[in-house]
RODO-2510 file (C-alpha; in nm, 4 decimals, decimal comma):
residues 79
     n   res          X          Y          Z
     1     x    -7,9293    -7,7691     2,1705
     2     x    -8,2065    -7,9397     1,9722
     3     x    -7,9490    -8,1322     1,7679
     4     x    -7,7754    -8,2504     2,0853
     5     x    -8,1064    -8,3664     2,2344
     6     x    -8,1919    -8,5446     1,9109
     7     x    -7,8569    -8,7235     1,9044
     8     x    -7,8959    -8,8211     2,2701
     9     x    -8,2478    -8,9565     2,2103
    10     x    -8,1351    -9,1458     1,8988
    11     x    -7,8431    -9,2992     2,0895
    12     x    -8,0717    -9,3930     2,3761
    13     x    -8,3164    -9,5467     2,1282
    14     x    -8,0418    -9,7528     1,9631
    15     x    -7,9247    -9,8709     2,3046
    16     x    -8,2750    -9,9659     2,4217
    17     x    -8,3499   -10,1567     2,1010
    18     x    -8,0167   -10,3414     2,0989
    19     x    -7,9217   -10,3968     2,4648
    20     x    -7,8687   -10,7724     2,4375
    21     x    -7,6673   -10,7572     2,1170
    22     x    -7,4553   -10,4681     2,2420
    23     x    -7,3745   -10,6429     2,5716
    24     x    -7,2763   -10,9667     2,3951
    25     x    -7,0687   -10,7665     2,1478
    26     x    -6,8791   -10,5830     2,4253
    27     x    -6,8100   -10,9062     2,6177
    28     x    -6,6949   -11,0791     2,2987
    29     x    -6,4673   -10,7867     2,2115
    30     x    -6,2993   -10,7742     2,5541
    31     x    -6,2375   -11,1483     2,5446
    32     x    -6,1026   -11,1212     2,1933
    33     x    -5,8548   -10,8495     2,3001
    34     x    -5,7136   -11,0711     2,5757
    35     x    -5,6984   -11,3835     2,3590
    36     x    -5,5419   -11,2026     2,0623
    37     x    -5,2698   -11,0394     2,2736
    38     x    -5,1827   -11,3686     2,4411
    39     x    -5,1765   -11,5715     2,1195
    40     x    -4,9736   -11,3142     1,9267
    41     x    -4,7158   -11,2841     2,2026
    42     x    -4,6817   -11,6622     2,2439
    43     x    -4,7144   -11,7843     1,8851
    44     x    -4,5818   -11,4982     1,6749
    45     x    -4,3293   -11,3794     1,9364
    46     x    -4,4173   -11,0127     1,8865
    47     x    -4,3843   -10,7331     2,1378
    48     x    -4,6717   -10,6339     2,3638
    49     x    -4,7171   -10,3060     2,1705
    50     x    -4,7538   -10,4860     1,8361
    51     x    -4,9841   -10,7487     1,9879
    52     x    -5,1950   -10,4771     2,1521
    53     x    -5,2296   -10,2835     1,8267
    54     x    -5,3393   -10,5903     1,6347
    55     x    -5,5608   -10,7039     1,9209
    56     x    -5,7489   -10,3736     1,9112
    57     x    -5,7820   -10,3154     1,5369
    58     x    -5,8797   -10,6669     1,4289
    59     x    -6,1478   -10,7290     1,6968
    60     x    -6,3134   -10,3957     1,6259
    61     x    -6,3752   -10,5168     1,2721
    62     x    -6,4860   -10,8559     1,4097
    63     x    -6,7192   -10,6977     1,6653
    64     x    -6,8914   -10,4942     1,3945
    65     x    -6,9323   -10,8132     1,1927
    66     x    -7,0638   -10,9986     1,5008
    67     x    -7,3184   -10,7258     1,5774
    68     x    -7,4506   -10,7404     1,2203
    69     x    -7,4587   -11,1208     1,2303
    70     x    -7,6326   -11,1246     1,5695
    71     x    -7,8999   -10,8778     1,4545
    72     x    -7,9592   -11,0810     1,1378
    73     x    -7,9694   -11,4083     1,3356
    74     x    -8,2094   -11,2652     1,5963
    75     x    -8,4384   -11,1355     1,3213
    76     x    -8,4670   -11,4933     1,1882
    77     x    -8,5317   -11,6463     1,5319
    78     x    -8,8811   -11,7742     1,6129
    79     x    -8,8648   -11,6655     1,9799
***
């Protein structure tokens, strides 16, 4: 039970310290899913299933990159 409480507190801590970055990352990721599916289906003429798979895998990698970039950028900001 102590481990579970520790994990919960750590997760809560991460959330509290990164609310803005996490929200922007989630919004970016959802938008990227929709854009990627649409573009792949229209430009590459692939099926919805293929477009969906690519639209999920690729933005996850991008969202991780964005989160890291956003944290780095915010750490350099004078505000």
